[in-house]
FIKOLZA-1660 file (N, C-alpha, C; in steps of 0.1 Angstrom, whole numbers, plus 5000, padded with zeros to 4 digits):
% residues 204
   i   px   py   pz ch aa at
   1 8441 1123 4322  A  E  N
   1 8436 1116 4336  A  E CA
   1 8435 1101 4332  A  E  C
   2 8431 1098 4319  A  L  N
   2 8428 1085 4316  A  L CA
   2 8441 1076 4318  A  L  C
   3 8451 1081 4311  A  E  N
   3 8464 1077 4310  A  E CA
   3 8469 1073 4325  A  E  C
   4 8468 1082 4332  A  K  N
   4 8473 1080 4349  A  K CA
   4 8465 1068 4352  A  K  C
   5 8451 1067 4351  A  L  N
   5 8443 1056 4356  A  L CA
   5 8446 1044 4349  A  L  C
   6 8450 1042 4337  A  E  N
   6 8454 1031 4330  A  E CA
   6 8468 1025 4334  A  E  C
   7 8475 1036 4339  A  Y  N
   7 8489 1032 4345  A  Y CA
   7 8488 1026 4358  A  Y  C
   8 8478 1029 4365  A  Q  N
   8 8475 1024 4379  A  Q CA
   8 8469 1011 4378  A  Q  C
   9 8458 1010 4369  A  I  N
   9 8451 0996 4370  A  I CA
   9 8462 0986 4364  A  I  C
  10 8468 0987 4355  A  N  N
  10 8478 0977 4347  A  N CA
  10 8485 0970 4355  A  N  C
  11 8495 0977 4363  A  P  N
  11 8504 0973 4373  A  P CA
  11 8497 0967 4385  A  P  C
  12 8486 0971 4389  A  H  N
  12 8476 0964 4400  A  H CA
  12 8473 0951 4396  A  H  C
  13 8465 0950 4383  A  F  N
  13 8463 0937 4377  A  F CA
  13 8473 0926 4377  A  F  C
  14 8486 0933 4372  A  L  N
  14 8498 0924 4372  A  L CA
  14 8501 0918 4383  A  L  C
  15 8504 0927 4394  A  M  N
  15 8508 0924 4409  A  M CA
  15 8500 0912 4414  A  M  C
  16 8487 0916 4412  A  N  N
  16 8475 0904 4415  A  N CA
  16 8478 0891 4410  A  N  C
  17 8480 0892 4396  A  A  N
  17 8482 0880 4388  A  A CA
  17 8494 0872 4394  A  A  C
  18 8505 0879 4397  A  L  N
  18 8517 0874 4401  A  L CA
  18 8517 0868 4412  A  L  C
  19 8508 0875 4424  A  N  N
  19 8505 0869 4435  A  N CA
  19 8497 0854 4435  A  N  C
  20 8489 0854 4424  A  S  N
  20 8479 0842 4424  A  S CA
  20 8489 0831 4419  A  S  C
  21 8499 0834 4409  A  V  N
  21 8509 0826 4406  A  V CA
  21 8519 0819 4417  A  V  C
  22 8521 0830 4424  A  H  N
  22 8528 0826 4438  A  H CA
  22 8522 0815 4447  A  H  C
  23 8509 0819 4449  A  W  N
  23 8502 0807 4457  A  W CA
  23 8499 0794 4451  A  W  C
  24 8499 0796 4439  A  M  N
  24 8496 0782 4427  A  M CA
  24 8508 0774 4432  A  M  C
  25 8521 0783 4429  A  A  N
  25 8533 0775 4429  A  A CA
  25 8536 0768 4442  A  A  C
  26 8533 0775 4453  A  I  N
  26 8532 0769 4467  A  I CA
  26 8523 0756 4468  A  I  C
  27 8512 0758 4464  A  A  N
  27 8503 0747 4464  A  A CA
  27 8508 0734 4458  A  A  C
  28 8514 0738 4446  A  D  N
  28 8521 0726 4439  A  D CA
  28 8536 0723 4442  A  D  C
  29 8540 0730 4453  A  H  N
  29 8554 0725 4458  A  H CA
  29 8565 0731 4448  A  H  C
  30 8563 0739 4441  A  A  N
  30 8571 0742 4429  A  A CA
  30 8579 0755 4433  A  A  C
  31 8589 0751 4441  A  E  N
  31 8598 0761 4449  A  E CA
  31 8605 0770 4437  A  E  C
  32 8608 0763 4427  A  D  N
  32 8620 0773 4417  A  D CA
  32 8608 0784 4411  A  D  C
  33 8597 0778 4408  A  I  N
  33 8588 0790 4402  A  I CA
  33 8583 0800 4413  A  I  C
  34 8581 0793 4426  A  D  N
  34 8578 0805 4434  A  D CA
  34 8586 0814 4437  A  D  C
  35 8600 0809 4436  A  S  N
  35 8612 0819 4440  A  S CA
  35 8614 0830 4428  A  S  C
  36 8611 0826 4418  A  Y  N
  36 8613 0832 4405  A  Y CA
  36 8601 0843 4402  A  Y  C
  37 8590 0840 4409  A  V  N
  37 8577 0849 4407  A  V CA
  37 8580 0858 4419  A  V  C
  38 8584 0854 4430  A  K  N
  38 8586 0864 4442  A  K CA
  38 8597 0875 4438  A  K  C
  39 8610 0871 4432  A  R  N
  39 8618 0879 4428  A  R CA
  39 8612 0891 4416  A  R  C
  40 8604 0884 4407  A  L  N
  40 8599 0892 4398  A  L CA
  40 8589 0903 4404  A  L  C
  41 8580 0899 4412  A  G  N
  41 8572 0907 4420  A  G CA
  41 8581 0918 4429  A  G  C
  42 8589 0914 4434  A  N  N
  42 8597 0926 4442  A  N CA
  42 8603 0937 4433  A  N  C
  43 8610 0931 4421  A  I  N
  43 8613 0939 4410  A  I CA
  43 8605 0950 4406  A  I  C
  44 8592 0943 4402  A  L  N
  44 8581 0952 4398  A  L CA
  44 8575 0963 4409  A  L  C
  45 8575 0958 4421  A  S  N
  45 8570 0966 4431  A  S CA
  45 8579 0979 4431  A  S  C
  46 8592 0974 4434  A  Y  N
  46 8601 0984 4436  A  Y CA
  46 8603 0993 4424  A  Y  C
  47 8605 0990 4410  A  S  N
  47 8605 0999 4399  A  S CA
  47 8592 1007 4399  A  S  C
  48 8580 1002 4406  A  L  N
  48 8568 1010 4402  A  L CA
  48 8565 1020 4414  A  L  C
  49 8578 1020 4425  A  G  N
  49 8575 1027 4438  A  G CA
  49 8564 1024 4448  A  G  C
  50 8561 1009 4448  A  K  N
  50 8550 1003 4457  A  K CA
  50 8558 1002 4468  A  K  C
  51 8571 0999 4470  A  V  N
  51 8575 0997 4482  A  V CA
  51 8590 1006 4483  A  V  C
  52 8594 1005 4498  A  N  N
  52 8607 1014 4498  A  N CA
  52 8604 1027 4493  A  N  C
  53 8595 1035 4499  A  N  N
  53 8596 1049 4494  A  N CA
  53 8607 1058 4496  A  N  C
  54 8614 1053 4505  A  R  N
  54 8627 1060 4507  A  R CA
  54 8639 1053 4501  A  R  C
  55 8643 1058 4490  A  T  N
  55 8653 1049 4483  A  T CA
  55 8666 1052 4486  A  T  C
  56 8673 1042 4489  A  T  N
  56 8689 1046 4493  A  T CA
  56 8696 1035 4486  A  T  C
  57 8711 1037 4484  A  L  N
  57 8721 1027 4476  A  L CA
  57 8719 1014 4480  A  L  C
  58 8715 1011 4493  A  R  N
  58 8713 0996 4497  A  R CA
  58 8699 0991 4492  A  R  C
  59 8689 0996 4491  A  T  N
  59 8677 0993 4484  A  T CA
  59 8680 0992 4470  A  T  C
  60 8687 1000 4465  A  E  N
  60 8692 1000 4450  A  E CA
  60 8699 0986 4449  A  E  C
  61 8708 0982 4457  A  L  N
  61 8717 0970 4454  A  L CA
  61 8705 0961 4457  A  L  C
  62 8697 0959 4467  A  D  N
  62 8688 0947 4468  A  D CA
  62 8681 0946 4456  A  D  C
  63 8675 0954 4450  A  A  N
  63 8667 0956 4435  A  A CA
  63 8677 0950 4424  A  A  C
  64 8690 0956 4426  A  L  N
  64 8698 0950 4416  A  L CA
  64 8700 0934 4418  A  L  C
  65 8703 0931 4430  A  E  N
  65 8705 0914 4432  A  E CA
  65 8693 0907 4428  A  E  C
  66 8682 0912 4429  A  N  N
  66 8670 0905 4426  A  N CA
  66 8669 0904 4411  A  N  C
  67 8672 0914 4403  A  Y  N
  67 8673 0914 4390  A  Y CA
  67 8684 0905 4385  A  Y  C
  68 8696 0905 4389  A  L  N
  68 8705 0896 4383  A  L CA
  68 8704 0882 4386  A  L  C
  69 8698 0878 4398  A  Q  N
  69 8695 0865 4401  A  Q CA
  69 8682 0861 4393  A  Q  C
  70 8674 0869 4388  A  L  N
  70 8663 0865 4380  A  L CA
  70 8667 0864 4366  A  L  C
  71 8676 0874 4361  A  Q  N
  71 8681 0871 4348  A  Q CA
  71 8690 0858 4344  A  Q  C
  72 8697 0854 4357  A  Q  N
  72 8704 0844 4355  A  Q CA
  72 8695 0830 4349  A  Q  C
  73 8684 0830 4352  A  T  N
  73 8673 0818 4345  A  T CA
  73 8673 0820 4331  A  T  C
  74 8676 0831 4327  A  T  N
  74 8675 0832 4310  A  T CA
  74 8687 0831 4305  A  T  C
  75 8697 0841 4311  A  Y  N
  75 8712 0840 4303  A  Y CA
  75 8720 0835 4311  A  Y  C
  76 8733 0830 4304  A  D  N
  76 8741 0823 4309  A  D CA
  76 8752 0834 4313  A  D  C
  77 8756 0838 4326  A  F  N
  77 8764 0847 4330  A  F CA
  77 8765 0846 4345  A  F  C
  78 8776 0852 4349  A  A  N
  78 8781 0853 4363  A  A CA
  78 8783 0867 4366  A  A  C
  79 8783 0871 4382  A  Y  N
  79 8782 0884 4385  A  Y CA
  79 8792 0885 4399  A  Y  C
  80 8797 0895 4400  A  S  N
  80 8801 0898 4415  A  S CA
  80 8797 0911 4418  A  S  C
  81 8793 0913 4431  A  I  N
  81 8791 0926 4436  A  I CA
  81 8801 0932 4448  A  I  C
  82 8809 0940 4449  A  E  N
  82 8819 0943 4458  A  E CA
  82 8814 0959 4462  A  E  C
  83 8812 0959 4474  A  V  N
  83 8804 0970 4482  A  V CA
  83 8813 0974 4494  A  V  C
  84 8818 0986 4494  A  E  N
  84 8824 0991 4506  A  E CA
  84 8813 0996 4515  A  E  C
  85 8814 0989 4528  A  E  N
  85 8802 0990 4537  A  E CA
  85 8804 1007 4544  A  E  C
  86 8794 1010 4545  A  G  N
  86 8795 1025 4552  A  G CA
  86 8782 1031 4554  A  G  C
  87 8779 1042 4559  A  E  N
  87 8768 1048 4562  A  E CA
  87 8761 1055 4550  A  E  C
  88 8769 1057 4541  A  Y  N
  88 8767 1063 4528  A  Y CA
  88 8757 1054 4520  A  Y  C
  89 8756 1041 4525  A  L  N
  89 8746 1033 4518  A  L CA
  89 8731 1034 4521  A  L  C
  90 8731 1040 4533  A  D  N
  90 8717 1043 4537  A  D CA
  90 8714 1059 4535  A  D  C
  91 8723 1067 4530  A  W  N
  91 8718 1080 4524  A  W CA
  91 8706 1079 4514  A  W  C
  92 8697 1087 4513  A  E  N
  92 8688 1089 4503  A  E CA
  92 8693 1090 4489  A  E  C
  93 8690 1085 4478  A  C  N
  93 8694 1087 4465  A  C CA
  93 8685 1084 4455  A  C  C
  94 8687 1088 4443  A  A  N
  94 8677 1086 4431  A  A CA
  94 8673 1071 4430  A  A  C
  95 8662 1068 4424  A  R  N
  95 8656 1056 4423  A  R CA
  95 8660 1049 4411  A  R  C
  96 8663 1037 4408  A  F  N
  96 8662 1030 4397  A  F CA
  96 8674 1034 4388  A  F  C
  97 8686 1034 4393  A  I  N
  97 8699 1041 4386  A  I CA
  97 8709 1030 4383  A  I  C
  98 8707 1017 4391  A  L  N
  98 8718 1007 4387  A  L CA
  98 8709 0998 4379  A  L  C
  99 8698 0993 4380  A  Q  N
  99 8690 0980 4374  A  Q CA
  99 8694 0984 4356  A  Q  C
 100 8691 0996 4352  A  P  N
 100 8690 1000 4338  A  P CA
 100 8703 0995 4331  A  P  C
 101 8714 1000 4341  A  V  N
 101 8728 0998 4334  A  V CA
 101 8731 0983 4334  A  V  C
 102 8728 0976 4344  A  A  N
 102 8731 0961 4346  A  A CA
 102 8724 0953 4334  A  A  C
 103 8711 0958 4331  A  E  N
 103 8702 0954 4321  A  E CA
 103 8708 0956 4306  A  E  C
 104 8715 0969 4305  A  N  N
 104 8719 0970 4292  A  N CA
 104 8732 0961 4289  A  N  C
 105 8741 0958 4301  A  A  N
 105 8751 0947 4298  A  A CA
 105 8746 0935 4296  A  A  C
 106 8736 0930 4303  A  V  N
 106 8731 0916 4302  A  V CA
 106 8725 0914 4290  A  V  C
 107 8717 0920 4286  A  C  N
 107 8707 0919 4275  A  C CA
 107 8713 0924 4260  A  C  C
 108 8723 0932 4262  A  H  N
 108 8729 0939 4250  A  H CA
 108 8743 0938 4248  A  H  C
 109 8750 0939 4258  A  N  N
 109 8765 0939 4258  A  N CA
 109 8773 0926 4257  A  N  C
 110 8766 0917 4267  A  M  N
 110 8773 0905 4271  A  M CA
 110 8772 0893 4261  A  M  C
 111 8783 0887 4258  A  D  N
 111 8781 0874 4253  A  D CA
 111 8778 0861 4260  A  D  C
 112 8775 0851 4256  A  E  N
 112 8771 0840 4264  A  E CA
 112 8781 0836 4273  A  E  C
 113 8779 0833 4286  A  F  N
 113 8788 0830 4296  A  F CA
 113 8797 0841 4299  A  F  C
 114 8792 0854 4299  A  G  N
 114 8798 0865 4304  A  G CA
 114 8800 0868 4317  A  G  C
 115 8806 0878 4321  A  Y  N
 115 8808 0881 4334  A  Y CA
 115 8804 0896 4338  A  Y  C
 116 8798 0898 4348  A  L  N
 116 8794 0911 4350  A  L CA
 116 8801 0917 4365  A  L  C
 117 8806 0928 4367  A  W  N
 117 8814 0932 4378  A  W CA
 117 8806 0945 4384  A  W  C
 118 8803 0946 4396  A  V  N
 118 8798 0957 4401  A  V CA
 118 8805 0961 4415  A  V  C
 119 8810 0975 4415  A  R  N
 119 8818 0979 4426  A  R CA
 119 8813 0991 4431  A  R  C
 120 8812 0994 4442  A  I  N
 120 8807 1006 4449  A  I CA
 120 8814 1010 4461  A  I  C
 121 8822 1023 4460  A  W  N
 121 8828 1026 4470  A  W CA
 121 8826 1042 4474  A  W  C
 122 8832 1047 4484  A  K  N
 122 8831 1062 4486  A  K CA
 122 8846 1069 4490  A  K  C
 123 8849 1078 4484  A  E  N
 123 8860 1086 4486  A  E CA
 123 8854 1101 4490  A  E  C
 124 8858 1110 4481  A  D  N
 124 8853 1121 4480  A  D CA
 124 8837 1121 4477  A  D  C
 125 8835 1113 4467  A  K  N
 125 8824 1112 4461  A  K CA
 125 8821 1096 4462  A  K  C
 126 8805 1095 4459  A  I  N
 126 8804 1080 4456  A  I CA
 126 8807 1075 4443  A  I  C
 127 8814 1064 4442  A  H  N
 127 8817 1058 4428  A  H CA
 127 8808 1044 4426  A  H  C
 128 8803 1044 4415  A  I  N
 128 8796 1031 4409  A  I CA
 128 8804 1026 4398  A  I  C
 129 8808 1016 4398  A  V  N
 129 8812 1011 4385  A  V CA
 129 8806 0998 4380  A  V  C
 130 8801 0995 4369  A  I  N
 130 8796 0984 4364  A  I CA
 130 8798 0982 4350  A  I  C
 131 8808 0969 4351  A  R  N
 131 8815 0962 4341  A  R CA
 131 8813 0950 4335  A  R  C
 132 8813 0950 4320  A  D  N
 132 8811 0937 4316  A  D CA
 132 8823 0931 4308  A  D  C
 133 8824 0920 4303  A  D  N
 133 8834 0913 4294  A  D CA
 133 8829 0911 4281  A  D  C
 134 8818 0919 4277  A  G  N
 134 8812 0915 4264  A  G CA
 134 8818 0921 4251  A  G  C
 135 8811 0922 4241  A  K  N
 135 8817 0924 4227  A  K CA
 135 8819 0937 4225  A  K  C
 136 8815 0948 4235  A  G  N
 136 8819 0962 4234  A  G CA
 136 8814 0969 4222  A  G  C
 137 8816 0982 4220  A  F  N
 137 8812 0989 4208  A  F CA
 137 8821 1001 4206  A  F  C
 138 8823 1008 4195  A  V  N
 138 8830 1018 4190  A  V CA
 138 8822 1031 4187  A  V  C
 139 8822 1044 4191  A  M  N
 139 8813 1054 4187  A  M CA
 139 8820 1062 4176  A  M  C
 140 8813 1064 4166  A  T  N
 140 8818 1074 4156  A  T CA
 140 8820 1089 4161  A  T  C
 141 8826 1098 4153  A  A  N
 141 8823 1111 4158  A  A CA
 141 8810 1119 4160  A  A  C
 142 8803 1113 4147  A  E  N
 142 8788 1117 4150  A  E CA
 142 8781 1111 4159  A  E  C
 143 8784 1100 4165  A  E  N
 143 8777 1096 4175  A  E CA
 143 8781 1103 4190  A  E  C
 144 8793 1109 4188  A  E  N
 144 8798 1114 4201  A  E CA
 144 8791 1126 4204  A  E  C
 145 8783 1130 4195  A  D  N
 145 8777 1142 4196  A  D CA
 145 8764 1143 4205  A  D  C
 146 8761 1148 4215  A  E  N
 146 8751 1147 4222  A  E CA
 146 8737 1148 4219  A  E  C
 147 8737 1154 4204  A  E  N
 147 8724 1157 4201  A  E CA
 147 8721 1144 4191  A  E  C
 148 8731 1135 4188  A  S  N
 148 8731 1126 4179  A  S CA
 148 8719 1117 4183  A  S  C
 149 8709 1114 4172  A  E  N
 149 8696 1106 4176  A  E CA
 149 8703 1090 4175  A  E  C
 150 8714 1088 4166  A  E  N
 150 8719 1075 4167  A  E CA
 150 8725 1070 4179  A  E  C
 151 8732 1082 4186  A  R  N
 151 8741 1077 4199  A  R CA
 151 8729 1076 4208  A  R  C
 152 8717 1081 4209  A  G  N
 152 8707 1079 4219  A  G CA
 152 8703 1061 4217  A  G  C
 153 8702 1058 4207  A  R  N
 153 8699 1045 4202  A  R CA
 153 8710 1035 4206  A  R  C
 154 8721 1040 4205  A  K  N
 154 8733 1029 4209  A  K CA
 154 8733 1030 4224  A  K  C
 155 8733 1040 4231  A  K  N
 155 8733 1039 4245  A  K CA
 155 8721 1032 4251  A  K  C
 156 8709 1031 4244  A  G  N
 156 8698 1024 4247  A  G CA
 156 8689 1034 4259  A  G  C
 157 8676 1029 4260  A  I  N
 157 8666 1038 4265  A  I CA
 157 8671 1036 4280  A  I  C
 158 8674 1026 4287  A  G  N
 158 8679 1026 4300  A  G CA
 158 8691 1034 4303  A  G  C
 159 8700 1035 4296  A  L  N
 159 8713 1045 4300  A  L CA
 159 8706 1059 4300  A  L  C
 160 8698 1062 4289  A  R  N
 160 8693 1075 4286  A  R CA
 160 8686 1081 4299  A  R  C
 161 8677 1069 4304  A  Y  N
 161 8669 1074 4316  A  Y CA
 161 8680 1077 4327  A  Y  C
 162 8689 1068 4331  A  V  N
 162 8698 1069 4341  A  V CA
 162 8705 1084 4341  A  V  C
 163 8710 1089 4329  A  K  N
 163 8715 1098 4326  A  K CA
 163 8705 1114 4327  A  K  C
 164 8694 1110 4323  A  M  N
 164 8685 1122 4325  A  M CA
 164 8681 1120 4341  A  M  C
 165 8680 1110 4347  A  T  N
 165 8676 1110 4362  A  T CA
 165 8687 1118 4371  A  T  C
 166 8699 1115 4368  A  L  N
 166 8710 1119 4374  A  L CA
 166 8711 1135 4372  A  L  C
 167 8711 1140 4360  A  D  N
 167 8709 1154 4357  A  D CA
 167 8698 1162 4363  A  D  C
 168 8685 1155 4365  A  A  N
 168 8676 1161 4370  A  A CA
 168 8677 1162 4384  A  A  C
 169 8681 1152 4392  A  I  N
 169 8680 1150 4406  A  I CA
 169 8693 1158 4411  A  I  C
 170 8706 1157 4405  A  Y  N
 170 8719 1159 4409  A  Y CA
 170 8724 1173 4402  A  Y  C
 171 8721 1174 4390  A  G  N
 171 8727 1184 4383  A  G CA
 171 8741 1182 4380  A  G  C
 172 8749 1191 4381  A  D  N
 172 8765 1188 4378  A  D CA
 172 8772 1182 4390  A  D  C
 173 8764 1180 4401  A  K  N
 173 8770 1170 4411  A  K CA
 173 8773 1157 4410  A  K  C
 174 8767 1151 4398  A  A  N
 174 8768 1137 4397  A  A CA
 174 8772 1136 4382  A  A  C
 175 8777 1125 4379  A  G  N
 175 8781 1121 4365  A  G CA
 175 8780 1108 4360  A  G  C
 176 8780 1105 4348  A  L  N
 176 8780 1092 4341  A  L CA
 176 8789 1091 4327  A  L  C
 177 8798 1081 4328  A  T  N
 177 8807 1079 4317  A  T CA
 177 8806 1066 4313  A  T  C
 178 8810 1065 4299  A  I  N
 178 8810 1050 4294  A  I CA
 178 8820 1049 4286  A  I  C
 179 8828 1038 4288  A  E  N
 179 8839 1034 4279  A  E CA
 179 8839 1022 4276  A  E  C
 180 8840 1018 4263  A  S  N
 180 8840 1004 4257  A  S CA
 180 8851 1003 4246  A  S  C
 181 8854 0990 4246  A  K  N
 181 8864 0985 4236  A  K CA
 181 8860 0972 4230  A  K  C
 182 8861 0973 4216  A  I  N
 182 8855 0960 4208  A  I CA
 182 8863 0948 4214  A  I  C
 183 8855 0938 4219  A  G  N
 183 8861 0925 4221  A  G CA
 183 8866 0926 4237  A  G  C
 184 8865 0937 4243  A  E  N
 184 8867 0937 4259  A  E CA
 184 8859 0941 4267  A  E  C
 185 8847 0946 4262  A  G  N
 185 8837 0949 4272  A  G CA
 185 8834 0964 4272  A  G  C
 186 8824 0969 4280  A  T  N
 186 8820 0979 4285  A  T CA
 186 8819 0985 4298  A  T  C
 187 8824 0994 4302  A  E  N
 187 8823 1000 4316  A  E CA
 187 8816 1012 4317  A  E  C
 188 8808 1013 4329  A  V  N
 188 8798 1025 4330  A  V CA
 188 8801 1030 4343  A  V  C
 189 8806 1043 4345  A  C  N
 189 8810 1048 4359  A  C CA
 189 8797 1059 4362  A  C  C
 190 8795 1058 4374  A  I  N
 190 8786 1067 4379  A  I CA
 190 8792 1073 4391  A  I  C
 191 8790 1088 4393  A  T  N
 191 8794 1095 4405  A  T CA
 191 8784 1101 4410  A  T  C
 192 8782 1101 4425  A  L  N
 192 8772 1107 4431  A  L CA
 192 8778 1117 4443  A  L  C
 193 8772 1126 4447  A  P  N
 193 8779 1136 4456  A  P CA
 193 8782 1130 4468  A  P  C
 194 8792 1134 4475  A  G  N
 194 8798 1124 4489  A  G CA
 194 8789 1128 4500  A  G  C
 195 8782 1138 4498  A  G  N
 195 8774 1143 4510  A  G CA
 195 8760 1134 4511  A  G  C
 196 8752 1139 4522  A  D  N
 196 8740 1132 4523  A  D CA
 196 8731 1134 4511  A  D  C
 197 8727 1125 4502  A  C  N
 197 8721 1130 4490  A  C CA
 197 8705 1129 4491  A  C  C
 198 8703 1137 4500  A  Y  N
 198 8686 1137 4503  A  Y CA
 198 8680 1143 4490  A  Y  C
 199 8669 1139 4486  A  V  N
 199 8664 1142 4472  A  V CA
 199 8648 1149 4477  A  V  C
 200 8650 1163 4476  A  S  N
 200 8637 1172 4481  A  S CA
 200 8630 1175 4470  A  S  C
 201 8634 1173 4457  A  C  N
 201 8627 1181 4446  A  C CA
 201 8616 1170 4439  A  C  C
 202 8619 1156 4441  A  I  N
 202 8611 1147 4437  A  I CA
 202 8608 1137 4449  A  I  C
 203 8595 1131 4448  A  N  N
 203 8591 1123 4460  A  N CA
 203 8595 1110 4454  A  N  C
 204 8605 1104 4458  A  Y  N
 204 8609 1089 4451  A  Y CA
 204 8604 1080 4463  A  Y  C
% end
């Protein structure tokens, strides 16, 4: 109970602090700082579940866009997002499955002045591809083992979280694959069920 209370207090304090910085930036006519803080606040609110209680691919894409624009102030990279418009973008889906993949690419895989591609479309299933042109990596036979601790570290906490989320919400109806080549980059592919992905087992 104390841990739950602590997790409630700390984000509340942080959001209030960011709001204060936002108003200070406005008072000082610091538009770049104000924009940065607003994007950061949006990302934190979304990741903490404070906004958009009903998560859809469209809200996931909004959060991803905020994240990438925020990271461009720190890292030198470019990106493109290609999305096939359709009603599937407004179906309910698991929360926070795009940003961790992009974060893994931007912070760990990509070289300076790299490029990130995001493509989403629907055929029988919903297909999400996030690809970078970074340094890439190769897994050994031991790392290919699902039980390998080293493989878990290679994949990173973010990718493990996404995999666990997909397994918990969709079971074998969703999938995640990772392909990487040294010097060519890494591609992460996520597939979601093609029907209305209403999540009834977890309150997102």
